[in-house]
C-alpha positions as CSV (number, residue, x, y, z in Angstrom):
1,M,-34.6,-45.0,-66.0
2,Q,-34.0,-41.3,-65.3
3,T,-32.8,-42.1,-61.8
4,T,-30.3,-44.6,-63.2
5,F,-29.0,-42.1,-65.8
6,V,-28.6,-39.3,-63.3
7,L,-26.9,-41.4,-60.6
8,T,-24.6,-42.9,-63.2
9,I,-23.4,-39.5,-64.2
10,I,-23.1,-38.2,-60.6
11,I,-21.3,-41.3,-59.4
12,G,-19.5,-42.2,-62.6
13,A,-17.8,-39.0,-63.6
14,P,-15.7,-38.7,-60.4
15,V,-14.9,-42.4,-60.3
16,V,-13.7,-42.4,-64.0
17,T,-11.7,-39.3,-63.2
18,V,-10.0,-40.8,-60.1
19,L,-9.3,-44.1,-61.8
20,S,-7.9,-42.4,-64.9
21,L,-5.3,-40.6,-62.7
22,G,-3.4,-43.9,-62.2
23,A,-3.7,-45.1,-65.8
24,T,-1.5,-44.3,-68.8
25,L,-3.7,-43.0,-71.5
26,P,-1.5,-41.6,-74.3
27,T,-4.2,-41.2,-77.0
28,W,-7.7,-40.0,-77.2
29,G,-8.7,-43.5,-78.3
30,A,-7.2,-45.0,-75.2
31,R,-9.0,-42.4,-73.1
32,V,-12.4,-43.0,-74.7
33,G,-12.0,-46.8,-74.4
34,F,-11.1,-46.5,-70.8
35,A,-14.1,-44.2,-70.0
36,I,-16.4,-46.7,-71.8
37,R,-15.1,-49.7,-70.0
38,V,-15.2,-48.1,-66.6
39,G,-18.5,-46.4,-67.3
40,A,-20.2,-49.6,-68.4
41,V,-19.3,-51.3,-65.1
42,I,-20.6,-48.2,-63.2
43,W,-23.8,-48.1,-65.2
44,I,-24.6,-51.8,-64.6
45,L,-23.9,-51.6,-60.9
46,T,-26.0,-48.4,-60.6
47,A,-28.9,-50.0,-62.7
48,L,-28.9,-53.1,-60.5
49,S,-28.8,-51.0,-57.3
50,V,-31.7,-48.9,-58.5
51,F,-33.7,-51.9,-59.5
52,G,-33.0,-53.6,-56.2
53,Y,-34.1,-50.5,-54.3
54,A,-37.3,-50.2,-56.3
55,R,-38.1,-53.8,-55.8
56,W,-37.4,-53.6,-52.0
57,S,-39.4,-50.4,-51.6
58,D,-42.3,-51.9,-53.4
59,T,-42.7,-54.8,-50.9
60,N,-45.3,-53.0,-48.8
61,T,-47.5,-52.1,-51.7
62,D,-50.3,-54.4,-53.0
63,T,-51.1,-54.8,-56.7
64,N,-53.3,-51.6,-56.8
65,G,-50.4,-49.4,-55.6
66,V,-52.0,-48.8,-52.2
67,D,-49.7,-48.9,-49.2
68,T,-51.3,-51.7,-47.1
69,E,-49.6,-50.8,-43.9
70,S,-50.9,-47.2,-43.7
71,V,-54.5,-47.9,-44.7
72,N,-56.8,-47.4,-41.7
73,T,-59.4,-50.1,-41.6
74,P,-62.6,-49.4,-39.6
75,S,-63.1,-51.6,-36.6
76,A,-66.5,-53.2,-35.6
77,S,-66.7,-51.1,-32.4
78,S,-66.5,-47.7,-34.3
79,E,-69.8,-48.1,-36.1
């Protein structure tokens, strides 16, 4: 959740700024509404991206949280 929040601010602020340069926003209400509409889209895209990445990066982990690819299993010849 913190990752989503931070990334939304880091990505969202410049995007809203750039997009607002081409929009006519005569009142503060129009500016706020624009920022909320654009920010909501950025937030949902960021949240889905973070969720997808977390799910993808968790594919090599079993249910106990142990990385199954990096665990060294003893062989029969090493005993």
